[in-house]
N, C-alpha and C positions, 0 to 999 in steps of 0.2 A: 370518725368520732364526732358526735354532735356537741355543740358548745352549750354551756349553761348560761341562759340569758341573765344578764345583770345590768340591765339598762338604767337610764336615769329615773329620778323620782317622777311620780305621776304629774306633778305640777309642771314639769318640763314640757309636757305635750299640750298645755292649755291653749296656746295660740294655734297649734296644729288642729286641735279638736274644734276650735271655732271656725277654722278654715274649712274643715270637712263639713261642718254644719251648714255653712254658706253654700257649699257645692251641692249638698243634698237638697237644700231649699230651692236652688236653681233648677235642679232636676224635676222637682215637684211642680215648678212653674212651667216646665216643658222645654227648658233649654239646658245646654251643657255648661254655659258660662254664667257666673254671677254677673249682675248688671255692671256695665262699665268695663266688657271685653269682645294628522290622522284624527280619529275621534278622540284620542287621548290628549290632544292639544286643545280641544274645545272644552275648557273647564271654567267654572266660576266658583266663587267663594261663598260659603255660608257659615256663619260663626258657630253653629251647633254641630256642624259636620266637618268643615274644612273644605279643601278643594274637591269639587265633584263635577262629573260630566254633565253638560247641559243636553236637553232633549233636541234642540235645534242646531246640532253641531255639524261641522263640515265633514263629509265622508269621502272616501276614495274607492274606486271600483277596480277590482282585479279580474281581468277577463282571461278565459282559457284560449281565446283566439287572437290575443294581442301579443306580438313578439316581445314587447317591453315587460309584460307581466306573466307570461306563460310559465316561467320557471317558478316564480313565487306562488302562482296558482297551484302548481304541482306539489310544491313543498307543503302548502296548507292542506291539500288533500291527504298527503302522506301522514301528516301529524294528526289530522282528523281520524284517519284510519287507526292509528295507534291508540288514540284516546278511546275510540269505540271498543277496541279489544280490551283495554284496561277496565273500562266500565263493565263490559260483558263478563269478564272473569273476576271482577271485584278485586283487582290488584292495583298496585300503585307504582309509579316510577318518578324519578326526579328529572328535572330538565336536562341534567347532565347525562342521565341514562338514555334519554331520547336522542341527544346529540350523538352519542357514541354508537347508536344503532347503524348510523351511516354518516360518519364524520366527513367523508369526502363529498357526499352529496350536499350536506348542509353548509360546509365551508368553515363556519365558526359558530361558537356558542350563541353569540348575539342574534344570529338569524333565528335560531330556535326560540330564544327568549322572546323576541318581538312577535313571532307568529303565535306563540302561546298566549301572550298578552292580548293580541288582536282577537283570538278565538274567545277568550274569556270575556273580553269587552263586547264582542258581537253577540254572544249568547246571554250576556248579562248574568253570568254566574261566577262565583269565586273559583280560583284555580283548583282548590280542593275538590270541587264538584266534577272536574275533569279527570280526577284521579292522578293529578300531577302534584308532586310535593317539591318544596324548595329545600335545599341543603341549609341547615342551620349553622351559624357561626357564633351566635350570641351565648352569653353565660348568665346564670342567675344564682343568687345566694340570699340567705336570710330566712325569715320566718315564713316558710311556705312548704306545704306538703300536698301531694296530689297523686292520683292514680292514672297511669298511662293506659292507652287503649288495650294493650295486651295484658293488663293486670299488674304490671310492674309498679311497685310502690316507690315513690321518689320523695326524699327528704332533703330539702335545701339548707337545713340548719346544720351544716357541717363546715369543717375548716376550709374545705376546697369548694369551688364553685361547681355547679351542675350545668351541663350543656342544655340550651333551650331545645325542647323536643321538636321533631320534624312534623309531628301531627298535632297541632295545637287544638283543633276541633275535637280530637279524640280524648284529650285529658279530662278527667272528672274528679269529683270529690275533693275539690281544692279547699284547703284549710289554712287560715292565717289569722293572727291577731295583730298584724302589722299596722302601725300608725301612719306609715307613709311608704311610698315606692320611689326610690331614687334611680333615675336613668343616668348612667355614666357614659360619656361619649367614648372615651378611649380605654382600651384593655389595660394599658400600663397604669392608669389612674385607678381603675377597678381593682387590679391586683394589689396596688399599694394600700388601698382601703381595706382589702381583705387581710393583708399583712399587719395592718394597724388594728385589726380586730374591730373594725367599725360597726359591723352588723351586730356584734355582741354589745358594744358600748352604747349603741343607739337602739337596742332591742326594745320592742319588736319592730322590725322594719324589713323591707325587701330591697335588694339592689340588683339591677340588670345592666348589662352592657351589650351593645350591638357591634362593638369593636369598630367604631367609625360609622360610616353610612350603614344604617341597619338593614338586615335582610328581612324578608317577608315574615318569617316565623317569629322573629323578635318583636316586630310591630304587632303581629296577631296576639302574641302572649300578653303584651302590655295592655292592649285593648281588652282582652279577656279578663285580666286582673281588674281593670277599671270597671267593666260591666258587672263583674261578680261582687266586688267589695266596695267600690266607690270610696277608696281612700285617696288622699292627696298624692299627686304624682308630680315629681320635680325633676328637672334636668340639670346636670353638671357638665358643662361644656367649656372648651377654650373660649377666651374672649377674642375671637376672630371670626371673620365672615363664614368660614367653613363650619365652625362649631355652631353658629347661629343657624346655618342652613340645615344641619342635622337635627337641631331642635325643632325647626319648622316642619321637617318631615314627620317627626313623631306627633306633633301637635295638629298640624293642618294637612299633612299628606304631600304627595308629589303629583306633578302633572301626569307622569307616566302611569301611575296607579290610581288616577282620579275616579275611575269607574268602580273601584273597590273602597272608596273613602269611608263608607259607613262601617266597614269591617276593620279598618286600619287606624283611624285617627282618634285622638283623645284631646279635644280642644280644651279640656280642663287642666292640661299640663301647665305648670308654672316654671319660670326661669329662676333657678336658685343661684347659679353662679357659673362661671366666673363673670361677674359684671364688669364692664369697662370702668364704671364709677368706683369699683372696689380698688382698682389699681392706684388711684390717687388717695383714696381714703386710707388705705393700708400702707401708704408710702413705699410701695414697691419700687425699687430703684430703676432708673431708665436703662441701665445696663442689662437688665433681664428682659426688657421688652424687644419686640421685633418690628421693624418698619413694615407697613402695609405695602405689598407689591401692587403693580398696576392691575393684576388679575384680582387681587383682594378688593381693591377699590371698585372695580367693575361689579364684582359679586355683591358688595355692600350696597352699591347704588341700585342694583337689581332688586335686592330684598326690600329696600326702603320704598320701592314703587309698587310692591305687591298689595293687593286690596286688604288683606287681613292686618297689615300694619296700621291701617287707619283706625282700627279698634284696639290697638295696643300702644297708647301714647308713651307708656313707660319704656317699652321696648325701643320705640323710635328714639327716645331721648338717649338711651344707652348707645344705640348705634351711631347717633350724631356725635356723641362724645368720642367714639372710636374714630369716626371720620375726621373730626376736627384735630385730634391728636396725631392722626396718621400712623398710629402704633397699635399693635396687637400683643396679646400675652397668652401663653399657655398656662394651664393649671399648675404646672410644675414651678412656675415663678414664685408660688407661695412658699416653696422650700427655702427661699432666701430668708424668710422670717424664722423658720425652724423646720427641721426635717419632717415633723409630724403635725405642722400647723393646720393642714387641711382637715385632718380627722379629729384633732384635739381641740381646735379653736374655731376655725372658719365655719365648718358645717354645723357643729353644735349650736353656735351663736345664731346662725342663719335660721335654723329650724326652731330654736327656742323663741326668738324674737320676731319671727315672720319676715325674714329678709329676702323674700321672693317677689317677683313681679309677673 
């Protein structure tokens, strides 16, 4: 059953509308950001694209007559053969399908994943062009309708979320009046917002979760929504290094997929919450916070050294607050203030008054 939108007054979206206008102005100037923001290992950063592969990268050779690489060479040829058959027959398979054609030969799924990434990188084509699809785990809800490749009509304006499709390139006739797109890190938070009727109360909007580290299709969908509608895109992640890492993947990409950065990254993404500075501002008690582990501190130090942080001074300041406090917080810490504080107070105020960085 579809919900009946009853969102806030038009004046609620004034700051959001100004933010969108600045994004559109930046696009007209030729950049993604308003002013003031193996081969897969050889990457550099460009603020309008994110991490992407450089042309003068280090390469490695795999030889058929070398004992060290002969098995890998054979596996690459086998997968090339399977790709050829898929393209010739105009059929598709998932990476999991390929693994199970001969699981004993491949050994584990990671071997197949790495070889497919290498082939995609070597040929400089997206995985979709190889007729290999990824399994989707993401969910989408809110003001969005579209048509799938097989003609199925999808309406996301329903009480339950819709699975992110496995063929993003095949969807068409996308329709939305959404004022913003909210990326939610965790499925539990996403489901809680659905239970609180957030998409209805903040209508029109779109909400997406990749259920943690996002799969390829979730990233492709967000990129497609940005390219099609150019609406503001925000992230809601835990105030911890892992959450920040996930946000960076959406915004700037990852080293492993840097050769596909142009198809995956949305540098216009903004950090809506949970900000480390919010913890003190909202008087969240220390008993609800979690000490940073050694691994957390190493991750945080690593992120702070990345080139894109130099053009994000407000992000750096937030991460320094976390580093100085040696504490992290999950979004669920807001329930100490009230069970529905996130959907009733925190997010509406952030969206109305421009509380993003």
